[in-house]
C-alpha positions as CSV (number, residue, x, y, z in Angstrom):
1,M,-39.1,7.9,-28.4
2,P,-37.9,7.5,-24.4
3,H,-35.8,11.3,-23.3
4,D,-33.0,10.8,-21.1
5,T,-34.1,11.0,-17.4
6,A,-30.7,12.3,-16.2
7,P,-29.9,15.7,-18.1
8,S,-27.2,16.9,-15.1
9,H,-25.0,13.5,-15.1
10,I,-21.2,14.1,-15.7
11,R,-20.6,13.8,-19.6
12,S,-16.4,15.1,-19.5
13,I,-13.8,13.8,-16.9
14,V,-10.9,14.9,-16.8
15,I,-7.5,13.4,-15.7
16,A,-5.0,15.8,-14.7
17,G,-1.4,13.2,-13.9
18,G,-0.4,10.1,-15.7
19,G,2.2,8.2,-13.9
20,T,0.3,5.3,-12.3
21,A,-2.3,6.5,-10.3
22,G,-3.9,8.4,-13.2
23,W,-3.6,5.7,-15.1
24,M,-5.3,3.0,-12.2
25,V,-8.1,6.1,-11.9
26,A,-8.3,5.7,-16.0
27,A,-8.8,2.2,-16.5
28,A,-10.9,2.0,-13.3
29,L,-13.4,4.4,-14.2
30,S,-13.7,3.6,-17.7
31,R,-14.4,-0.4,-16.5
32,T,-17.4,1.2,-14.8
33,I,-18.5,4.5,-16.2
34,A,-20.3,3.6,-20.5
35,P,-17.8,5.6,-22.9
36,H,-21.4,6.6,-24.4
37,R,-22.5,7.9,-21.6
38,C,-18.8,10.1,-20.7
39,R,-15.8,10.8,-22.4
40,I,-12.8,10.5,-19.8
41,T,-9.8,11.9,-21.1
42,L,-5.9,12.2,-19.8
43,V,-3.6,14.9,-19.4
44,E,-0.1,14.0,-18.7
45,S,3.3,15.1,-20.3
46,E,6.2,12.8,-21.2
47,T,8.6,16.1,-20.3
48,I,7.4,15.2,-16.4
49,G,9.0,11.7,-14.6
50,T,6.8,10.7,-12.1
51,I,7.6,9.0,-8.8
52,G,6.0,5.9,-9.4
53,V,3.8,5.1,-6.5
54,G,5.8,2.4,-4.8
55,E,7.0,-1.2,-5.9
56,A,5.2,-3.1,-3.0
57,T,1.8,-3.0,-2.5
58,I,-0.8,-4.9,-0.3
59,P,-3.4,-7.4,-1.1
60,P,-6.1,-5.7,-1.8
61,I,-4.4,-5.0,-5.3
62,Q,-5.7,-8.4,-6.2
63,T,-8.9,-6.7,-5.7
64,F,-8.6,-3.8,-7.9
65,N,-6.5,-5.4,-10.7
66,Q,-10.1,-8.5,-10.6
67,V,-12.4,-5.9,-10.7
68,I,-10.4,-3.4,-14.3
69,G,-9.8,-7.4,-15.5
70,L,-6.5,-8.1,-15.5
71,D,-5.4,-11.4,-15.3
72,E,-2.5,-12.2,-13.1
73,A,-0.2,-14.2,-15.1
74,A,-0.5,-11.1,-18.5
75,F,0.1,-8.8,-15.7
76,L,2.8,-10.4,-14.4
77,Q,4.4,-10.8,-17.3
78,A,3.5,-7.3,-18.5
79,T,5.1,-5.6,-15.1
80,K,8.5,-7.9,-14.2
81,G,6.2,-8.7,-10.9
82,T,6.8,-11.1,-8.2
83,F,4.7,-12.3,-5.0
84,K,4.9,-10.6,-1.3
85,L,3.4,-12.3,1.1
86,G,5.0,-9.7,4.1
87,I,7.0,-7.5,5.1
88,E,10.9,-8.4,7.3
89,F,11.6,-5.4,9.6
90,A,15.7,-5.1,10.7
91,G,16.5,-3.3,13.1
92,W,13.9,-1.5,14.3
93,R,13.0,-2.7,17.7
94,A,16.1,-2.7,18.4
95,R,19.5,-3.0,16.1
96,G,20.7,-6.8,15.2
97,H,16.5,-7.6,16.5
98,S,14.5,-8.9,13.0
99,Y,10.8,-9.3,12.9
100,F,7.9,-10.0,10.0
101,H,4.9,-8.5,9.3
102,P,2.9,-11.4,7.3
103,F,-0.1,-11.5,5.4
104,G,-3.0,-14.0,5.9
105,R,-3.6,-14.1,9.8
106,Q,-1.4,-16.0,12.7
107,G,-2.6,-19.7,13.6
108,N,-6.7,-20.2,13.9
109,D,-8.8,-19.3,16.1
110,F,-10.4,-22.4,19.4
111,G,-12.1,-22.4,22.6
112,G,-14.1,-19.6,21.6
113,T,-11.0,-17.0,22.0
114,Q,-8.2,-15.5,19.6
115,F,-5.9,-17.5,18.8
116,H,-3.1,-15.0,19.6
117,Q,-4.3,-15.0,23.4
118,H,-3.5,-18.7,23.6
119,W,-0.5,-17.8,22.9
120,L,0.3,-15.3,25.1
121,R,-0.9,-17.2,28.0
122,A,1.7,-20.1,27.1
123,Q,4.1,-17.7,26.9
124,A,2.8,-16.8,30.3
125,L,3.3,-20.7,31.2
126,G,7.2,-20.5,29.8
127,D,6.5,-21.5,25.9
128,D,9.2,-19.2,24.4
129,T,7.6,-20.5,20.6
130,P,7.7,-17.6,18.3
131,L,5.1,-15.9,16.8
132,G,5.6,-16.0,13.9
133,A,6.1,-19.6,14.2
134,F,1.5,-19.7,13.7
135,S,2.2,-17.8,10.3
136,L,1.9,-19.7,7.3
137,N,3.1,-16.8,5.2
138,E,6.2,-16.1,7.3
139,Q,6.8,-19.9,7.1
140,A,6.7,-19.6,3.5
141,A,8.7,-16.3,3.2
142,Y,11.4,-17.4,4.9
143,A,11.9,-20.7,3.0
144,G,10.8,-19.1,-0.6
145,K,7.3,-20.5,-1.0
146,M,4.5,-19.9,-3.2
147,R,1.0,-21.2,-4.3
148,Q,-2.7,-19.8,-4.1
149,P,-4.6,-19.6,-1.1
150,D,-7.5,-21.7,-0.5
151,G,-11.3,-20.6,-0.3
152,D,-11.9,-23.8,2.0
153,P,-11.7,-22.3,5.9
154,R,-10.8,-25.9,7.0
155,S,-7.6,-26.0,5.0
156,V,-4.5,-24.3,6.7
157,Y,-4.0,-22.4,3.2
158,S,-6.8,-20.6,3.8
159,T,-4.8,-18.1,6.5
160,F,-2.6,-17.5,3.6
161,S,-2.7,-14.1,1.5
162,Y,0.1,-12.0,-0.9
163,A,0.8,-9.2,-2.7
164,Y,2.9,-8.2,-5.3
165,H,6.3,-6.3,-5.9
166,F,6.1,-5.0,-9.2
167,D,7.9,-2.4,-11.3
168,A,4.9,0.2,-11.0
169,T,6.1,2.2,-14.4
170,L,5.2,-1.0,-16.1
171,Y,2.0,-1.5,-14.5
172,G,1.4,2.7,-15.3
173,Q,2.1,1.2,-19.3
174,H,-0.1,-1.4,-18.3
175,L,-3.3,0.0,-17.6
176,R,-2.8,2.7,-20.3
177,T,-3.3,0.1,-22.9
178,L,-6.2,-1.5,-21.1
179,A,-7.9,2.1,-20.6
180,E,-7.7,2.9,-24.0
181,E,-8.9,0.1,-25.2
182,R,-11.9,1.4,-23.3
183,G,-12.4,4.5,-24.8
184,V,-9.7,6.2,-22.2
185,E,-8.5,9.3,-24.7
186,R,-5.0,11.2,-24.0
187,R,-3.9,13.7,-24.2
188,E,0.3,14.5,-24.5
189,G,0.8,18.0,-22.5
190,L,2.0,20.5,-19.5
191,I,-1.0,22.0,-17.9
192,E,-0.1,25.8,-17.6
193,E,-3.0,27.0,-16.3
194,V,-5.9,25.6,-14.5
195,V,-9.1,27.8,-15.1
196,L,-11.9,28.6,-12.5
197,D,-15.1,29.7,-13.1
198,G,-15.7,33.2,-12.0
199,E,-19.5,32.1,-10.5
200,S,-19.4,28.6,-9.1
201,G,-15.3,28.8,-8.4
202,R,-15.5,25.2,-9.9
203,I,-12.5,24.5,-12.7
204,A,-13.7,25.1,-15.6
205,S,-10.8,24.1,-17.6
206,L,-6.9,23.7,-18.3
207,R,-5.1,25.6,-20.8
208,L,-1.9,23.0,-22.0
209,D,1.1,24.1,-23.2
210,D,0.2,23.8,-27.3
211,G,-2.5,26.7,-26.5
212,G,-5.7,24.1,-26.3
213,M,-8.0,24.1,-23.1
214,L,-9.3,20.9,-22.2
215,D,-12.4,21.3,-20.8
216,G,-14.7,18.6,-18.4
217,D,-17.1,18.7,-15.5
218,L,-15.7,16.7,-13.1
219,F,-11.4,16.9,-12.8
220,I,-9.0,14.1,-11.1
221,D,-6.2,15.8,-9.8
222,C,-3.6,12.8,-10.1
223,T,-0.9,15.5,-10.3
224,G,1.6,14.0,-7.6
225,L,3.2,15.7,-4.5
226,R,2.4,18.8,-6.6
227,S,-1.1,18.9,-6.3
228,L,-1.8,21.7,-9.1
229,L,-5.9,21.4,-9.2
230,L,-6.9,21.0,-5.0
231,G,-3.8,22.3,-3.4
232,Q,-2.6,24.9,-5.5
233,A,-5.7,26.3,-8.0
234,L,-8.7,25.4,-5.1
235,G,-6.3,26.3,-2.1
236,V,-7.4,22.5,0.1
237,P,-4.9,23.5,2.6
238,F,-2.3,20.5,3.2
239,E,-2.4,18.8,7.2
240,D,1.8,18.1,7.8
241,W,2.5,15.2,10.3
242,T,5.7,15.5,10.1
243,H,5.6,15.3,14.0
244,F,4.6,12.1,13.5
245,L,6.1,10.4,11.2
246,P,9.7,12.9,10.7
247,C,11.3,11.3,7.7
248,N,11.0,14.2,5.0
249,R,13.8,12.7,1.8
250,A,14.1,9.6,-0.1
251,L,16.5,8.1,-2.3
252,A,15.8,5.8,-4.8
253,V,18.2,3.5,-7.2
254,P,17.6,0.0,-8.8
255,T,20.5,-2.4,-8.5
256,D,21.1,-5.6,-11.0
257,C,20.7,-8.3,-8.8
258,V,18.3,-10.5,-9.2
259,D,16.6,-12.7,-5.8
260,L,13.5,-15.1,-6.3
261,M,14.0,-17.1,-3.3
262,R,12.8,-14.0,-0.7
263,P,8.7,-13.6,-1.9
264,Y,8.9,-10.1,0.8
265,T,9.7,-7.1,0.9
266,R,12.7,-6.1,3.6
267,S,12.8,-2.8,5.6
268,T,16.1,-1.9,7.4
269,A,16.4,0.8,9.7
270,H,19.9,2.4,10.1
271,E,20.6,5.6,12.3
272,A,18.5,8.0,10.3
273,G,15.6,6.3,8.5
274,W,15.6,3.2,7.4
275,Q,15.9,1.0,3.9
276,W,13.6,-0.7,1.4
277,R,14.6,-3.9,-0.6
278,I,11.9,-4.7,-3.1
279,P,13.1,-7.8,-5.4
280,L,11.7,-8.3,-9.1
281,Q,11.9,-10.6,-12.0
282,H,14.0,-8.4,-14.1
283,R,16.1,-6.3,-11.0
284,M,16.0,-5.0,-7.5
285,G,14.3,-2.0,-6.0
286,N,16.2,0.3,-3.4
287,G,16.0,3.3,-1.5
288,M,16.8,4.8,1.9
289,V,13.8,6.5,3.2
290,Y,15.2,9.7,5.9
291,S,14.6,12.5,8.1
292,A,16.3,15.6,6.4
293,E,17.4,16.7,10.4
294,H,19.1,14.1,11.8
295,W,21.4,13.1,8.3
296,S,22.2,14.8,4.7
297,D,21.4,13.8,1.8
298,D,25.6,12.7,1.1
299,Q,24.8,10.5,4.8
300,A,22.0,9.2,3.5
301,H,23.6,8.6,-0.1
302,A,26.2,6.8,0.8
303,A,24.8,4.6,3.9
304,L,22.4,3.3,0.7
305,M,25.0,3.3,-1.7
306,A,26.9,1.6,0.8
307,N,24.3,-1.7,1.5
308,L,23.2,-2.8,-1.7
309,D,22.7,-6.3,-3.3
310,G,24.2,-5.8,-6.9
311,Q,25.6,-2.9,-9.1
312,P,23.9,-0.2,-9.6
313,L,21.8,0.5,-12.9
314,A,21.5,4.1,-12.3
315,D,22.6,7.3,-9.7
316,P,20.5,7.5,-7.0
317,R,17.1,9.5,-7.5
318,L,16.0,12.7,-4.5
319,I,12.4,13.0,-3.7
320,R,11.5,15.2,-1.7
321,F,8.2,15.0,0.9
322,T,6.4,15.8,3.4
323,T,3.7,13.5,5.1
324,G,0.6,14.3,5.6
325,R,-2.6,14.8,3.4
326,R,-5.0,17.4,2.6
327,V,-7.3,18.6,5.2
328,Q,-10.2,17.9,1.5
329,S,-9.6,15.2,-0.7
330,W,-13.1,16.7,-2.9
331,A,-13.4,20.2,-3.4
332,K,-16.0,22.1,-6.0
333,N,-15.6,19.5,-8.9
334,C,-12.2,18.5,-8.2
335,V,-11.3,15.1,-6.5
336,A,-7.4,14.3,-5.5
337,I,-6.6,11.0,-5.8
338,G,-3.0,9.5,-4.7
339,L,-0.1,12.1,-3.9
340,S,-2.5,14.8,-4.5
341,A,-4.5,14.2,-1.8
342,G,-1.9,13.4,0.4
343,F,1.7,11.3,1.5
344,L,2.1,8.3,3.6
345,E,5.8,7.2,3.1
346,P,6.3,3.6,2.0
347,L,7.0,1.6,5.1
348,E,3.9,-0.2,5.0
349,S,3.3,-0.3,1.4
350,T,0.3,1.7,1.2
351,S,0.6,4.3,-1.8
352,I,-0.5,2.0,-4.4
353,H,-4.0,0.8,-2.1
354,L,-4.6,4.8,-1.5
355,V,-5.3,5.3,-5.0
356,Q,-7.2,1.9,-4.9
357,I,-9.6,2.6,-2.0
358,A,-10.1,6.3,-3.3
359,V,-11.2,5.2,-6.8
360,A,-13.4,2.7,-5.6
361,K,-15.2,5.4,-3.4
362,L,-15.5,7.7,-5.9
363,L,-17.7,5.7,-7.8
364,N,-19.2,5.0,-4.3
365,W,-20.1,8.4,-3.8
366,F,-20.5,9.7,-7.7
367,P,-22.0,12.7,-8.0
368,D,-24.1,14.8,-10.2
369,M,-23.5,18.2,-11.9
370,G,-25.2,19.3,-8.2
371,F,-22.4,18.0,-6.4
372,D,-24.2,17.6,-3.5
373,P,-22.4,18.3,0.1
374,M,-22.8,15.9,1.9
375,T,-21.9,13.4,-1.2
376,M,-18.6,15.3,-1.2
377,A,-18.4,15.9,3.1
378,E,-19.1,11.7,3.6
379,F,-16.9,10.9,0.4
380,N,-14.2,13.7,2.1
381,R,-14.9,12.0,5.9
382,Q,-14.1,8.0,4.3
383,I,-11.1,9.3,2.9
384,A,-9.8,11.1,5.5
385,N,-10.7,8.1,8.2
386,E,-7.7,5.4,5.7
387,Y,-5.6,8.5,5.9
388,D,-5.2,8.3,9.8
389,R,-5.5,4.7,10.4
390,I,-2.7,4.2,8.2
391,R,-1.5,7.1,9.7
392,D,-1.7,5.5,13.5
393,F,-0.2,2.2,12.4
394,L,3.4,4.0,10.5
395,V,3.9,5.5,13.3
396,L,3.5,2.6,15.9
397,H,6.3,1.4,13.9
398,Y,8.8,4.5,15.2
399,H,7.7,5.1,18.5
400,A,7.3,1.6,19.7
401,N,11.6,1.6,19.5
402,E,14.2,0.3,22.1
403,R,17.3,2.2,19.6
404,E,17.8,4.0,22.6
405,G,20.8,6.8,22.4
406,E,20.9,7.8,18.6
407,P,18.3,11.2,17.7
408,F,16.1,10.3,15.4
409,W,15.1,7.2,17.4
410,D,15.1,8.6,20.8
411,Q,12.9,12.0,19.1
412,C,10.9,9.0,17.8
413,R,10.0,6.9,21.0
414,T,10.0,10.4,23.1
415,G,7.3,12.5,21.1
416,A,3.8,12.9,21.0
417,I,1.1,9.6,19.1
418,P,-2.4,10.5,18.4
419,D,-3.8,10.0,20.8
420,S,-6.2,6.7,18.6
421,L,-2.9,5.0,18.5
422,A,-1.9,5.8,21.9
423,E,-5.5,4.2,22.8
424,K,-5.0,0.9,20.8
425,I,-1.5,0.2,22.4
426,A,-2.7,0.8,25.6
427,M,-5.4,-1.7,25.5
428,F,-2.7,-4.1,24.1
429,R,-0.6,-3.5,26.9
430,R,-2.8,-4.1,29.4
431,S,-5.1,-7.5,28.4
432,G,-3.6,-8.3,25.0
433,R,-7.0,-7.2,23.5
434,L,-6.5,-4.8,19.5
435,L,-9.2,-2.1,19.5
436,S,-10.5,-2.9,16.2
437,R,-11.8,-0.7,14.2
438,E,-14.3,-1.0,10.9
439,T,-12.3,2.1,8.9
440,D,-8.8,-0.1,9.8
441,L,-7.0,-1.2,6.5
442,F,-4.5,-3.1,8.6
443,Q,-6.4,-5.7,10.5
444,D,-6.1,-7.5,13.7
445,A,-2.8,-9.8,12.4
446,S,-1.1,-6.6,11.0
447,W,-1.8,-4.9,14.6
448,L,0.0,-8.4,16.7
449,A,2.4,-8.6,14.4
450,V,4.0,-5.2,14.7
451,L,3.0,-4.8,19.0
452,I,5.1,-8.0,19.2
453,G,7.3,-7.5,16.5
454,Q,7.8,-3.8,18.3
455,G,7.9,-5.3,22.1
456,V,5.0,-3.9,22.9
457,M,3.6,-7.4,25.1
458,P,0.7,-7.2,26.8
459,Q,0.7,-7.6,30.9
460,A,-2.2,-10.2,30.7
461,H,-4.5,-12.4,28.5
462,D,-7.8,-13.6,28.3
463,P,-8.7,-14.9,31.3
464,L,-11.3,-17.4,29.1
465,T,-7.9,-19.0,28.3
466,E,-7.6,-20.6,31.5
467,S,-10.4,-23.5,30.7
468,L,-7.3,-25.3,28.9
469,R,-5.2,-27.7,31.3
470,P,-1.7,-26.5,30.4
471,L,-1.4,-29.6,28.1
472,E,-4.2,-29.3,26.3
473,L,-3.0,-25.9,25.1
474,D,0.5,-27.7,24.7
475,Q,-0.7,-30.5,22.6
476,M,-3.2,-28.0,19.9
477,L,0.0,-25.4,20.0
478,R,2.2,-27.8,18.7
479,G,-0.1,-30.0,16.5
480,M,-1.0,-26.3,14.5
481,R,3.3,-25.4,14.4
482,D,3.7,-28.5,13.2
483,L,1.1,-28.3,10.6
484,I,2.2,-25.1,9.8
485,G,5.3,-25.4,9.1
486,R,4.5,-29.3,7.4
487,A,2.4,-27.1,4.5
488,A,4.5,-24.6,4.1
489,Q,7.8,-27.0,3.0
490,A,4.9,-29.2,0.8
491,M,4.8,-25.5,-1.3
492,R,6.4,-25.1,-4.5
493,G,9.7,-21.8,-4.3
494,Q,8.2,-18.9,-5.9
495,A,10.5,-19.1,-8.8
496,D,9.0,-22.0,-10.3
497,H,5.7,-21.0,-9.3
498,L,6.5,-18.0,-12.0
499,A,7.7,-19.6,-14.0
500,R,4.7,-22.2,-14.4
501,I,2.7,-19.4,-15.4
502,G,4.9,-17.6,-17.7
503,G,4.2,-21.3,-19.1
504,R,0.7,-21.1,-19.2
505,I,0.6,-17.4,-21.1
506,A,3.5,-18.8,-23.6
507,N,1.3,-21.9,-24.3
508,A,-2.2,-19.3,-24.7
509,Q,0.4,-17.2,-26.6
510,R,1.2,-20.4,-29.2
511,E,-2.4,-21.5,-29.2
512,A,-3.4,-18.2,-30.5
513,A,-1.0,-17.8,-33.3
514,L,-1.9,-21.3,-34.8
515,G,-5.9,-19.9,-34.7
């Protein structure tokens, strides 16, 4: 009879904390790890509220949902979800100015040169066509349209991409059902003590409020901003980024408004922060992110309530936070995932993605009972890179502003920025070239939209674009712009697209009921 060749396998995993992050981890691990090889237990308490790490996402969420086995139509119905084609930034560059950060790319490269370099040359020749005219996502978003992308690279619809808006609480519940069906055990209870092994310093068990002990080999910290295991019990320091990103408060409130004509998030700059607007099928998500040094809670509350669409469904909820990350996300036998590992404000909807990427990297670098230091170090390096690159992208929005005379925005514009971001801005300003790094979550199209949108205009363009005569260039760009405009108008409205999805589900349910 064959014997177990891996006696050092992880036999039990304990996920501390539920919410969106905890149940994302549970759903992903239970999809990958056979239940007879490893017991997975999630402990959470209904008495502890969750922040709900964002109701807006970015396109990689599609991959995560597919990997864990979620059907898109059923997921959208269960979470009251809508589609997200990008983000509109109103007032960020200057009061009265707005621009759009689309998912998907702008235009199409030609003549051996990137599309945006040709656009920059056309601008120098006097063409004032905005960059957004060459984005199918932007044109579809403002027209309220939606469809599936096309896998054929020859199709204009291959440039299209999307993410979702959804109710984060309903998403967590949907994932919980999925995870429990795959054998994840849920334990109700408050964690009263994290018990460490006296010899190794690892976490040995969690003592719960009912007196029970929860033992495990590997512990996943999903306790939110408290970072109960990694931060408090294991003492991993927090790296504070307030000097780069000064906002440290948020107020969140739902309203009864339903708007299926805008498949995008709106971010509106205010005197000392910004307001989000996220349309769902059954309500609107709203909130104000702000700096407590520049606005009191009462001032932020007044500004939020004065700029709502619809009637509030609850009182605004205050969330206090500090932007930054833990110096390590993995220490001893504990991996922090989600807010327990770090917090990056919701400006570009990256919270859920950071959970997703941490789960993927944990599975890629999954340990045995030896907890190899080199494996842990590489995991920590990769996670740190994810946070650092996203941080740079967020800082760009604040730093490149022209809102002079407002203390908050003056501080953001004149304050220090990371060297890695300063290098990117300088390169783009000189030549229009984008410094791409393989670890960047946000690729060239995103950086281009925000740099141009925030008013960072290059002083030159790629000299290779000069191979086209001005008339040829004008014809190429005009044809591309017209094609994108027609393609957007040919798409269905988002409301119609969602209705068709709902109809398919209803038909499937009727067929199942009939046998």
